[in-house]
FIKOLZA-1660 file (N, C-alpha, C; in steps of 0.1 Angstrom, whole numbers, plus 5000, padded with zeros to 4 digits):
% residues 233
   i   px   py   pz ch aa at
   1 5069 5140 5087  A  M  N
   1 5064 5127 5088  A  M CA
   1 5060 5125 5103  A  M  C
   2 5047 5122 5105  A  N  N
   2 5042 5119 5118  A  N CA
   2 5043 5104 5122  A  N  C
   3 5047 5101 5134  A  I  N
   3 5048 5088 5139  A  I CA
   3 5040 5085 5151  A  I  C
   4 5031 5075 5150  A  E  N
   4 5023 5071 5162  A  E CA
   4 5028 5057 5166  A  E  C
   5 5030 5055 5179  A  V  N
   5 5034 5042 5184  A  V CA
   5 5023 5036 5192  A  V  C
   6 5019 5024 5188  A  L  N
   6 5008 5016 5194  A  L CA
   6 5013 5005 5202  A  L  C
   7 5005 4999 5211  A  A  N
   7 5010 4989 5220  A  A CA
   7 5014 4977 5213  A  A  C
   8 5007 4972 5203  A  D  N
   8 5010 4960 5196  A  D CA
   8 5004 4960 5182  A  D  C
   9 5006 4949 5175  A  A  N
   9 5002 4948 5161  A  A CA
   9 4986 4950 5160  A  A  C
  10 4979 4944 5169  A  D  N
  10 4964 4946 5168  A  D CA
  10 4960 4960 5170  A  D  C
  11 4966 4967 5179  A  A  N
  11 4963 4981 5181  A  A CA
  11 4966 4989 5169  A  A  C
  12 4978 4986 5163  A  A  N
  12 4982 4994 5151  A  A CA
  12 4972 4991 5140  A  A  C
  13 4968 4979 5138  A  A  N
  13 4958 4976 5128  A  A CA
  13 4945 4983 5130  A  A  C
  14 4940 4984 5142  A  R  N
  14 4928 4991 5145  A  R CA
  14 4930 5006 5142  A  R  C
  15 4941 5012 5146  A  R  N
  15 4943 5026 5143  A  R CA
  15 4944 5028 5128  A  R  C
  16 4951 5019 5121  A  A  N
  16 4952 5021 5107  A  A CA
  16 4939 5020 5100  A  A  C
  17 4930 5011 5104  A  A  N
  17 4917 5010 5098  A  A CA
  17 4909 5023 5100  A  A  C
  18 4909 5028 5112  A  Q  N
  18 4902 5040 5115  A  Q CA
  18 4908 5052 5107  A  Q  C
  19 4921 5053 5106  A  F  N
  19 4927 5063 5098  A  F CA
  19 4923 5063 5084  A  F  C
  20 4922 5051 5078  A  I  N
  20 4918 5050 5064  A  I CA
  20 4903 5054 5063  A  I  C
  21 4895 5050 5072  A  A  N
  21 4881 5054 5072  A  A CA
  21 4879 5069 5073  A  A  C
  22 4886 5075 5081  A  T  N
  22 4885 5090 5082  A  T CA
  22 4889 5097 5069  A  T  C
  23 4900 5092 5063  A  E  N
  23 4904 5098 5050  A  E CA
  23 4894 5095 5039  A  E  C
  24 4888 5083 5040  A  A  N
  24 4878 5079 5030  A  A CA
  24 4866 5089 5030  A  A  C
  25 4861 5091 5042  A  R  N
  25 4849 5099 5044  A  R CA
  25 4852 5114 5039  A  R  C
  26 4864 5119 5043  A  A  N
  26 4867 5132 5039  A  A CA
  26 4869 5133 5023  A  A  C
  27 4875 5124 5017  A  A  N
  27 4877 5124 5003  A  A CA
  27 4864 5123 4995  A  A  C
  28 4855 5114 5000  A  I  N
  28 4843 5113 4993  A  I CA
  28 4834 5125 4994  A  I  C
  29 4835 5131 5006  A  A  N
  29 4827 5144 5008  A  A CA
  29 4833 5155 4999  A  A  C
  30 4846 5155 4997  A  A  N
  30 4852 5166 4990  A  A CA
  30 4852 5164 4975  A  A  C
  31 4854 5151 4970  A  R  N
  31 4856 5148 4956  A  R CA
  31 4847 5137 4950  A  R  C
  32 4839 5131 4959  A  G  N
  32 4830 5121 4954  A  G CA
  32 4835 5107 4953  A  G  C
  33 4848 5105 4956  A  R  N
  33 4854 5092 4955  A  R CA
  33 4867 5092 4964  A  R  C
  34 4871 5080 4967  A  F  N
  34 4883 5077 4975  A  F CA
  34 4891 5066 4968  A  F  C
  35 4902 5070 4963  A  A  N
  35 4911 5061 4956  A  A CA
  35 4922 5056 4966  A  A  C
  36 4921 5043 4970  A  L  N
  36 4929 5037 4980  A  L CA
  36 4938 5027 4973  A  L  C
  37 4951 5027 4976  A  A  N
  37 4960 5016 4971  A  A CA
  37 4966 5009 4983  A  A  C
  38 4965 4996 4983  A  V  N
  38 4970 4988 4995  A  V CA
  38 4981 4979 4990  A  V  C
  39 4991 4977 4999  A  S  N
  39 5002 4968 4997  A  S CA
  39 4999 4954 5001  A  S  C
  40 5008 4945 4997  A  G  N
  40 5007 4931 5001  A  G CA
  40 5015 4928 5014  A  G  C
  41 5018 4915 5016  A  G  N
  41 5024 4911 5028  A  G CA
  41 5014 4908 5039  A  G  C
  42 5019 4902 5050  A  R  N
  42 5010 4898 5061  A  R CA
  42 5005 4910 5069  A  R  C
  43 5013 4920 5071  A  T  N
  43 5010 4931 5080  A  T CA
  43 4996 4937 5079  A  T  C
  44 4991 4939 5066  A  P  N
  44 4978 4946 5065  A  P CA
  44 4966 4938 5067  A  P  C
  45 4967 4924 5068  A  W  N
  45 4955 4916 5068  A  W CA
  45 4945 4920 5079  A  W  C
  46 4950 4922 5091  A  Q  N
  46 4941 4925 5102  A  Q CA
  46 4935 4939 5100  A  Q  C
  47 4943 4948 5095  A  M  N
  47 4938 4962 5092  A  M CA
  47 4927 4961 5082  A  M  C
  48 4928 4953 5072  A  L  N
  48 4917 4952 5062  A  L CA
  48 4905 4945 5067  A  L  C
  49 4907 4935 5075  A  R  N
  49 4895 4928 5082  A  R CA
  49 4887 4938 5090  A  R  C
  50 4894 4947 5097  A  I  N
  50 4887 4957 5105  A  I CA
  50 4880 4967 5096  A  I  C
  51 4888 4972 5086  A  L  N
  51 4882 4982 5077  A  L CA
  51 4869 4977 5071  A  L  C
  52 4869 4965 5067  A  A  N
  52 4857 4959 5061  A  A CA
  52 4844 4960 5069  A  A  C
  53 4846 4961 5082  A  T  N
  53 4834 4962 5092  A  T CA
  53 4829 4976 5094  A  T  C
  54 4837 4986 5090  A  L  N
  54 4833 5000 5093  A  L CA
  54 4822 5005 5084  A  L  C
  55 4815 5015 5089  A  D  N
  55 4805 5022 5082  A  D CA
  55 4810 5033 5073  A  D  C
  56 4811 5030 5060  A  L  N
  56 4817 5039 5051  A  L CA
  56 4807 5041 5039  A  L  C
  57 4808 5052 5032  A  P  N
  57 4801 5053 5019  A  P CA
  57 4808 5045 5008  A  P  C
  58 4806 5032 5009  A  W  N
  58 4814 5023 5001  A  W CA
  58 4813 5025 4986  A  W  C
  59 4802 5030 4981  A  N  N
  59 4800 5032 4967  A  N CA
  59 4810 5042 4961  A  N  C
  60 4816 5050 4970  A  G  N
  60 4826 5059 4965  A  G CA
  60 4841 5055 4967  A  G  C
  61 4843 5042 4972  A  V  N
  61 4856 5037 4974  A  V CA
  61 4861 5029 4962  A  V  C
  62 4873 5032 4957  A  H  N
  62 4880 5024 4947  A  H CA
  62 4892 5018 4953  A  H  C
  63 4894 5005 4951  A  L  N
  63 4906 4998 4957  A  L CA
  63 4916 4995 4946  A  L  C
  64 4928 4999 4947  A  F  N
  64 4939 4996 4938  A  F CA
  64 4949 4988 4946  A  F  C
  65 4958 4981 4938  A  Q  N
  65 4969 4974 4944  A  Q CA
  65 4982 4982 4943  A  Q  C
  66 4990 4982 4953  A  V  N
  66 5003 4988 4952  A  V CA
  66 5013 4979 4945  A  V  C
  67 5012 4966 4947  A  D  N
  67 5021 4957 4940  A  D CA
  67 5014 4943 4940  A  D  C
  68 5020 4935 4931  A  E  N
  68 5014 4921 4930  A  E CA
  68 5025 4912 4924  A  E  C
  69 5025 4900 4929  A  R  N
  69 5034 4889 4923  A  R CA
  69 5028 4884 4910  A  R  C
  70 5037 4881 4901  A  V  N
  70 5032 4874 4889  A  V CA
  70 5030 4859 4892  A  V  C
  71 5017 4856 4893  A  A  N
  71 5013 4842 4897  A  A CA
  71 4999 4840 4893  A  A  C
  72 4995 4827 4892  A  P  N
  72 4981 4825 4888  A  P CA
  72 4970 4830 4897  A  P  C
  73 4958 4832 4893  A  A  N
  73 4947 4836 4901  A  A CA
  73 4945 4826 4912  A  A  C
  74 4943 4831 4924  A  G  N
  74 4941 4822 4936  A  G CA
  74 4953 4817 4942  A  G  C
  75 4965 4819 4936  A  D  N
  75 4977 4814 4942  A  D CA
  75 4980 4821 4956  A  D  C
  76 4984 4813 4966  A  P  N
  76 4987 4819 4979  A  P CA
  76 4998 4830 4979  A  P  C
  77 5006 4830 4968  A  D  N
  77 5016 4841 4967  A  D CA
  77 5010 4854 4963  A  D  C
  78 4998 4853 4957  A  R  N
  78 4991 4866 4952  A  R CA
  78 4986 4874 4963  A  R  C
  79 4990 4887 4963  A  N  N
  79 4984 4897 4973  A  N CA
  79 4969 4897 4972  A  N  C
  80 4964 4896 4959  A  L  N
  80 4949 4897 4957  A  L CA
  80 4942 4886 4965  A  L  C
  81 4948 4874 4965  A  T  N
  81 4942 4863 4972  A  T CA
  81 4939 4867 4987  A  T  C
  82 4949 4873 4993  A  H  N
  82 4947 4877 5007  A  H CA
  82 4939 4890 5009  A  H  C
  83 4939 4899 4999  A  I  N
  83 4930 4910 5000  A  I CA
  83 4916 4906 4999  A  I  C
  84 4913 4896 4990  A  A  N
  84 4900 4891 4989  A  A CA
  84 4895 4884 5002  A  A  C
  85 4903 4876 5008  A  A  N
  85 4899 4869 5020  A  A CA
  85 4897 4878 5032  A  A  C
  86 4905 4889 5033  A  S  N
  86 4905 4897 5045  A  S CA
  86 4896 4909 5043  A  S  C
  87 4893 4913 5030  A  F  N
  87 4887 4926 5028  A  F CA
  87 4875 4925 5018  A  F  C
  88 4878 4922 5005  A  T  N
  88 4867 4924 4995  A  T CA
  88 4856 4914 4997  A  T  C
  89 4859 4902 5003  A  A  N
  89 4848 4893 5006  A  A CA
  89 4839 4897 5017  A  A  C
  90 4843 4907 5024  A  N  N
  90 4835 4911 5036  A  N CA
  90 4830 4926 5035  A  N  C
  91 4837 4934 5027  A  A  N
  91 4832 4948 5026  A  A CA
  91 4822 4949 5015  A  A  C
  92 4812 4958 5016  A  P  N
  92 4802 4960 5006  A  P CA
  92 4807 4969 4995  A  P  C
  93 4819 4966 4989  A  L  N
  93 4825 4974 4979  A  L CA
  93 4820 4969 4965  A  L  C
  94 4816 4978 4957  A  P  N
  94 4811 4974 4943  A  P CA
  94 4822 4966 4936  A  P  C
  95 4819 4955 4931  A  P  N
  95 4830 4947 4924  A  P CA
  95 4837 4955 4913  A  P  C
  96 4831 4964 4906  A  S  N
  96 4838 4971 4896  A  S CA
  96 4847 4981 4902  A  S  C
  97 4847 4983 4915  A  H  N
  97 4856 4993 4921  A  H CA
  97 4869 4986 4927  A  H  C
  98 4870 4973 4925  A  V  N
  98 4882 4965 4929  A  V CA
  98 4891 4964 4916  A  V  C
  99 4902 4971 4916  A  H  N
  99 4910 4972 4905  A  H CA
  99 4923 4964 4907  A  H  C
 100 4922 4951 4902  A  A  N
 100 4933 4942 4904  A  A CA
 100 4944 4943 4894  A  A  C
 101 4956 4942 4898  A  M  N
 101 4967 4943 4888  A  M CA
 101 4966 4930 4879  A  M  C
 102 4967 4933 4866  A  P  N
 102 4965 4922 4856  A  P CA
 102 4977 4913 4854  A  P  C
 103 4982 4907 4864  A  V  N
 103 4995 4899 4863  A  V CA
 103 4993 4886 4856  A  V  C
 104 4981 4882 4853  A  E  N
 104 4979 4869 4846  A  E CA
 104 4981 4871 4830  A  E  C
 105 4982 4883 4826  A  D  N
 105 4983 4885 4811  A  D CA
 105 4996 4880 4806  A  D  C
 106 4995 4876 4793  A  A  N
 106 5007 4871 4786  A  A CA
 106 5017 4882 4784  A  A  C
 107 5012 4894 4780  A  D  N
 107 5020 4906 4777  A  D CA
 107 5020 4915 4790  A  D  C
 108 5030 4913 4798  A  L  N
 108 5030 4920 4811  A  L CA
 108 5033 4935 4810  A  L  C
 109 5041 4938 4800  A  A  N
 109 5044 4952 4798  A  A CA
 109 5032 4960 4793  A  A  C
 110 5024 4954 4785  A  D  N
 110 5011 4960 4781  A  D CA
 110 5001 4960 4792  A  D  C
 111 5002 4950 4801  A  A  N
 111 4993 4949 4812  A  A CA
 111 4996 4961 4822  A  A  C
 112 5009 4963 4824  A  A  N
 112 5013 4974 4833  A  A CA
 112 5008 4988 4828  A  A  C
 113 5010 4990 4815  A  A  N
 113 5005 5002 4809  A  A CA
 113 4990 5003 4810  A  A  C
 114 4983 4992 4808  A  R  N
 114 4968 4993 4810  A  R CA
 114 4964 4996 4824  A  R  C
 115 4971 4991 4834  A  Y  N
 115 4968 4994 4848  A  Y CA
 115 4970 5009 4851  A  Y  C
 116 4981 5014 4845  A  A  N
 116 4983 5029 4846  A  A CA
 116 4972 5037 4841  A  A  C
 117 4966 5032 4829  A  R  N
 117 4955 5039 4824  A  R CA
 117 4942 5038 4832  A  R  C
 118 4941 5026 4839  A  E  N
 118 4930 5024 4848  A  E CA
 118 4931 5033 4860  A  E  C
 119 4943 5035 4865  A  L  N
 119 4945 5045 4876  A  L CA
 119 4940 5058 4871  A  L  C
 120 4943 5062 4859  A  A  N
 120 4940 5075 4855  A  A CA
 120 4925 5077 4853  A  A  C
 121 4918 5067 4849  A  T  N
 121 4903 5068 4848  A  T CA
 121 4896 5071 4861  A  T  C
 122 4902 5067 4872  A  V  N
 122 4896 5070 4885  A  V CA
 122 4902 5082 4892  A  V  C
 123 4915 5083 4891  A  A  N
 123 4922 5093 4899  A  A CA
 123 4929 5104 4891  A  A  C
 124 4924 5107 4880  A  A  N
 124 4928 5118 4871  A  A CA
 124 4941 5115 4864  A  A  C
 125 4945 5124 4856  A  S  N
 125 4958 5122 4848  A  S CA
 125 4967 5134 4849  A  S  C
 126 4978 5132 4855  A  P  N
 126 4984 5120 4861  A  P CA
 126 4977 5116 4873  A  P  C
 127 4976 5103 4877  A  P  N
 127 4968 5099 4888  A  P CA
 127 4973 5104 4901  A  P  C
 128 4963 5108 4910  A  V  N
 128 4966 5113 4923  A  V CA
 128 4958 5104 4933  A  V  C
 129 4964 5094 4938  A  L  N
 129 4957 5085 4948  A  L CA
 129 4954 5093 4961  A  L  C
 130 4942 5090 4967  A  D  N
 130 4939 5097 4979  A  D CA
 130 4947 5092 4991  A  D  C
 131 4950 5079 4991  A  L  N
 131 4958 5073 5002  A  L CA
 131 4965 5060 4997  A  L  C
 132 4977 5059 5000  A  V  N
 132 4985 5047 4997  A  V CA
 132 4990 5041 5010  A  V  C
 133 4986 5029 5012  A  H  N
 133 4991 5021 5023  A  H CA
 133 5004 5014 5019  A  H  C
 134 5015 5016 5027  A  L  N
 134 5028 5010 5024  A  L CA
 134 5032 5002 5036  A  L  C
 135 5039 4991 5033  A  G  N
 135 5046 4983 5043  A  G CA
 135 5061 4985 5042  A  G  C
 136 5069 4979 5051  A  L  N
 136 5083 4981 5051  A  L CA
 136 5090 4967 5053  A  L  C
 137 5098 4964 5044  A  G  N
 137 5105 4951 5045  A  G CA
 137 5118 4952 5053  A  G  C
 138 5123 4941 5059  A  P  N
 138 5135 4941 5067  A  P CA
 138 5147 4945 5059  A  P  C
 139 5146 4945 5045  A  D  N
 139 5157 4950 5037  A  D CA
 139 5155 4964 5032  A  D  C
 140 5145 4971 5037  A  G  N
 140 5142 4985 5034  A  G CA
 140 5134 4987 5022  A  G  C
 141 5128 4975 5016  A  H  N
 141 5119 4977 5004  A  H CA
 141 5106 4982 5008  A  H  C
 142 5098 4988 4999  A  T  N
 142 5084 4990 5001  A  T CA
 142 5078 4988 4987  A  T  C
 143 5064 4986 4987  A  A  N
 143 5058 4981 4975  A  A CA
 143 5066 4970 4970  A  A  C
 144 5069 4969 4957  A  S  N
 144 5079 4959 4952  A  S CA
 144 5092 4967 4946  A  S  C
 145 5095 4978 4953  A  L  N
 145 5107 4986 4950  A  L CA
 145 5118 4981 4959  A  L  C
 146 5126 4972 4954  A  V  N
 146 5135 4964 4962  A  V CA
 146 5149 4969 4959  A  V  C
 147 5158 4967 4969  A  P  N
 147 5172 4972 4966  A  P CA
 147 5178 4966 4954  A  P  C
 148 5185 4974 4946  A  G  N
 148 5192 4970 4934  A  G CA
 148 5184 4967 4922  A  G  C
 149 5171 4968 4922  A  D  N
 149 5163 4965 4910  A  D CA
 149 5162 4978 4902  A  D  C
 150 5163 4976 4888  A  P  N
 150 5162 4988 4880  A  P CA
 150 5149 4996 4881  A  P  C
 151 5138 4990 4887  A  V  N
 151 5126 4997 4888  A  V CA
 151 5127 5009 4897  A  V  C
 152 5137 5009 4906  A  L  N
 152 5140 5021 4914  A  L CA
 152 5142 5033 4906  A  L  C
 153 5147 5032 4894  A  D  N
 153 5150 5044 4886  A  D CA
 153 5140 5047 4876  A  D  C
 154 5128 5041 4876  A  V  N
 154 5117 5044 4867  A  V CA
 154 5111 5057 4871  A  V  C
 155 5111 5066 4862  A  T  N
 155 5105 5079 4864  A  T CA
 155 5094 5083 4854  A  T  C
 156 5093 5075 4843  A  D  N
 156 5083 5078 4833  A  D CA
 156 5071 5069 4832  A  D  C
 157 5070 5061 4841  A  H  N
 157 5058 5052 4842  A  H CA
 157 5053 5051 4856  A  H  C
 158 5040 5051 4858  A  D  N
 158 5034 5050 4871  A  D CA
 158 5033 5035 4876  A  D  C
 159 5033 5026 4866  A  V  N
 159 5033 5011 4869  A  V CA
 159 5044 5005 4861  A  V  C
 160 5051 4996 4868  A  A  N
 160 5063 4989 4861  A  A CA
 160 5064 4975 4866  A  A  C
 161 5073 4968 4859  A  L  N
 161 5076 4954 4862  A  L CA
 161 5090 4954 4869  A  L  C
 162 5092 4944 4878  A  T  N
 162 5104 4942 4885  A  T CA
 162 5111 4930 4879  A  T  C
 163 5124 4928 4883  A  G  N
 163 5130 4915 4881  A  G CA
 163 5125 4905 4891  A  G  C
 164 5131 4894 4892  A  V  N
 164 5127 4883 4901  A  V CA
 164 5131 4887 4915  A  V  C
 165 5122 4887 4925  A  Y  N
 165 5125 4889 4939  A  Y CA
 165 5118 4879 4947  A  Y  C
 166 5126 4871 4955  A  L  N
 166 5120 4860 4963  A  L CA
 166 5112 4851 4954  A  L  C
 167 5117 4848 4943  A  G  N
 167 5111 4838 4934  A  G CA
 167 5101 4842 4925  A  G  C
 168 5097 4855 4925  A  R  N
 168 5086 4860 4916  A  R CA
 168 5089 4873 4910  A  R  C
 169 5086 4875 4897  A  M  N
 169 5085 4889 4892  A  M CA
 169 5073 4896 4898  A  M  C
 170 5074 4909 4898  A  R  N
 170 5063 4917 4904  A  R CA
 170 5058 4928 4894  A  R  C
 171 5046 4933 4897  A  M  N
 171 5041 4945 4891  A  M CA
 171 5040 4955 4903  A  M  C
 172 5044 4967 4901  A  T  N
 172 5044 4976 4912  A  T CA
 172 5041 4991 4908  A  T  C
 173 5035 4998 4917  A  L  N
 173 5035 5013 4915  A  L CA
 173 5049 5018 4917  A  L  C
 174 5052 5029 4910  A  T  N
 174 5065 5034 4911  A  T CA
 174 5066 5047 4919  A  T  C
 175 5078 5053 4921  A  Y  N
 175 5079 5065 4929  A  Y CA
 175 5070 5076 4924  A  Y  C
 176 5070 5079 4911  A  P  N
 176 5062 5091 4907  A  P CA
 176 5047 5091 4912  A  P  C
 177 5040 5080 4911  A  V  N
 177 5026 5079 4915  A  V CA
 177 5026 5079 4930  A  V  C
 178 5035 5072 4937  A  L  N
 178 5035 5072 4951  A  L CA
 178 5037 5086 4957  A  L  C
 179 5046 5093 4951  A  N  N
 179 5049 5106 4956  A  N CA
 179 5039 5117 4952  A  N  C
 180 5029 5114 4944  A  R  N
 180 5018 5123 4941  A  R CA
 180 5006 5121 4951  A  R  C
 181 5006 5110 4958  A  A  N
 181 4995 5106 4967  A  A CA
 181 4992 5117 4977  A  A  C
 182 4979 5119 4980  A  R  N
 182 4976 5129 4990  A  R CA
 182 4980 5125 5004  A  R  C
 183 4980 5112 5007  A  R  N
 183 4984 5108 5020  A  R CA
 183 4991 5094 5018  A  R  C
 184 5002 5092 5026  A  I  N
 184 5008 5079 5027  A  I CA
 184 5007 5074 5041  A  I  C
 185 5002 5061 5042  A  L  N
 185 5001 5055 5055  A  L CA
 185 5011 5043 5056  A  L  C
 186 5021 5044 5064  A  W  N
 186 5030 5033 5067  A  W CA
 186 5025 5025 5079  A  W  C
 187 5025 5012 5077  A  L  N
 187 5021 5003 5088  A  L CA
 187 5032 4994 5090  A  L  C
 188 5039 4994 5102  A  A  N
 188 5051 4986 5105  A  A CA
 188 5050 4980 5118  A  A  C
 189 5050 4967 5119  A  T  N
 189 5049 4960 5132  A  T CA
 189 5060 4949 5132  A  T  C
 190 5064 4946 5144  A  G  N
 190 5074 4935 5147  A  G CA
 190 5088 4940 5148  A  G  C
 191 5096 4934 5157  A  A  N
 191 5109 4938 5160  A  A CA
 191 5118 4937 5147  A  A  C
 192 5115 4929 5138  A  E  N
 192 5124 4927 5126  A  E CA
 192 5123 4940 5117  A  E  C
 193 5114 4949 5120  A  K  N
 193 5113 4961 5112  A  K CA
 193 5121 4973 5118  A  K  C
 194 5126 4971 5131  A  A  N
 194 5131 4982 5138  A  A CA
 194 5142 4990 5132  A  A  C
 195 5152 4982 5126  A  A  N
 195 5164 4989 5120  A  A CA
 195 5159 4997 5108  A  A  C
 196 5151 4992 5099  A  M  N
 196 5147 4999 5088  A  M CA
 196 5137 5010 5091  A  M  C
 197 5129 5008 5101  A  L  N
 197 5120 5019 5105  A  L CA
 197 5127 5031 5110  A  L  C
 198 5138 5029 5117  A  A  N
 198 5146 5040 5122  A  A CA
 198 5152 5048 5110  A  A  C
 199 5156 5040 5100  A  R  N
 199 5162 5047 5088  A  R CA
 199 5151 5055 5080  A  R  C
 200 5139 5048 5079  A  L  N
 200 5128 5055 5072  A  L CA
 200 5124 5068 5080  A  L  C
 201 5123 5067 5093  A  A  N
 201 5119 5079 5101  A  A CA
 201 5129 5090 5100  A  A  C
 202 5142 5086 5098  A  A  N
 202 5152 5096 5096  A  A CA
 202 5154 5102 5082  A  A  C
 203 5145 5097 5073  A  G  N
 203 5146 5102 5059  A  G CA
 203 5158 5097 5051  A  G  C
 204 5162 5085 5054  A  D  N
 204 5174 5079 5048  A  D CA
 204 5170 5074 5034  A  D  C
 205 5175 5081 5024  A  R  N
 205 5172 5078 5010  A  R CA
 205 5181 5066 5005  A  R  C
 206 5189 5061 5013  A  G  N
 206 5197 5049 5010  A  G CA
 206 5190 5036 5009  A  G  C
 207 5178 5036 5014  A  I  N
 207 5169 5025 5013  A  I CA
 207 5157 5028 5004  A  I  C
 208 5152 5019 4997  A  P  N
 208 5141 5022 4988  A  P CA
 208 5129 5029 4995  A  P  C
 209 5125 5025 5007  A  A  N
 209 5114 5031 5014  A  A CA
 209 5117 5046 5016  A  A  C
 210 5129 5049 5018  A  G  N
 210 5133 5063 5021  A  G CA
 210 5131 5073 5010  A  G  C
 211 5129 5068 4998  A  R  N
 211 5127 5076 4986  A  R CA
 211 5112 5080 4984  A  R  C
 212 5104 5075 4993  A  V  N
 212 5090 5080 4993  A  V CA
 212 5089 5092 5001  A  V  C
 213 5083 5103 4995  A  E  N
 213 5083 5116 5002  A  E CA
 213 5075 5115 5015  A  E  C
 214 5080 5122 5025  A  G  N
 214 5075 5120 5039  A  G CA
 214 5066 5132 5043  A  G  C
 215 5064 5142 5035  A  D  N
 215 5057 5154 5040  A  D CA
 215 5042 5151 5042  A  D  C
 216 5036 5141 5035  A  R  N
 216 5022 5138 5037  A  R CA
 216 5020 5124 5043  A  R  C
 217 5030 5119 5050  A  A  N
 217 5031 5106 5055  A  A CA
 217 5028 5104 5070  A  A  C
 218 5022 5093 5073  A  V  N
 218 5020 5090 5087  A  V CA
 218 5025 5075 5089  A  V  C
 219 5033 5073 5099  A  I  N
 219 5038 5060 5103  A  I CA
 219 5030 5055 5115  A  I  C
 220 5024 5044 5114  A  L  N
 220 5018 5037 5125  A  L CA
 220 5026 5024 5128  A  L  C
 221 5032 5024 5140  A  A  N
 221 5041 5013 5143  A  A CA
 221 5037 5007 5157  A  A  C
 222 5040 4995 5159  A  D  N
 222 5039 4990 5173  A  D CA
 222 5052 4992 5180  A  D  C
 223 5051 4990 5193  A  A  N
 223 5063 4993 5201  A  A CA
 223 5075 4984 5197  A  A  C
 224 5073 4972 5193  A  A  N
 224 5084 4963 5189  A  A CA
 224 5091 4969 5177  A  A  C
 225 5083 4974 5167  A  A  N
 225 5090 4980 5155  A  A CA
 225 5098 4992 5158  A  A  C
 226 5093 5000 5168  A  M  N
 226 5100 5012 5172  A  M CA
 226 5112 5009 5182  A  M  C
 227 5112 4996 5187  A  G  N
 227 5123 4993 5196  A  G CA
 227 5121 5000 5210  A  G  C
 228 5108 5003 5213  A  T  N
 228 5105 5010 5225  A  T CA
 228 5095 5003 5234  A  T  C
 229 5093 5008 5245  A  Q  N
 229 5081 5004 5253  A  Q CA
 229 5069 5010 5247  A  Q  C
 230 5057 5004 5248  A  A  N
 230 5045 5009 5243  A  A CA
 230 5042 5022 5249  A  A  C
 231 5036 5031 5241  A  Q  N
 231 5031 5044 5246  A  Q CA
 231 5016 5044 5246  A  Q  C
 232 5010 5049 5256  A  Q  N
 232 4996 5050 5256  A  Q CA
 232 4991 5060 5246  A  Q  C
 233 4980 5057 5238  A  Q  N
 233 4975 5066 5228  A  Q CA
 233 4961 5071 5234  A  Q  C
% end
């Protein structure tokens, strides 16, 4: 697992956007498409705003969600609401290449299975995403894989439902599909991430984030999250 320390959150966001762009160009040159999955939370908003401005072969990019809250369309709790505002409203991405988790469906179990099939139509079967962006919660969760939830033990589905966490049920990618990804990009900023980031970097499988395989992973963190002085890059 490679770790890069940037001066602050803005520098980390810029580096993350450039990292994704480099991976996108390489994937499209090699395979004709780039299957990207992005997480929710506030941390990636600036990264996505910057990514939307970059010169990419956008017709080859497919955007998936790592996780989503079960909430109505346009709800501020929805990750898609913020992905739209920061990224898809600004990037020249074909609308059919934006693969939103269908959390508004009445039958959520069927919706999760359908999303797994949608992954497979783009990223082969079983799906191999080109790059998964992950965040890190102060409790050690990533995606919507949260401490104590039965979803942590799901091994036979690539997409699953969680129990209620912070007031909402979630739909999330599971460990099997995360661990098949060609690259994992962790983006962690802020001092509140420092304790769990240290555990993640040490490969601590006692936290949910630590169960994501690290051999193809890169961590981009600001100095506050690392608990260090900024290093010049």
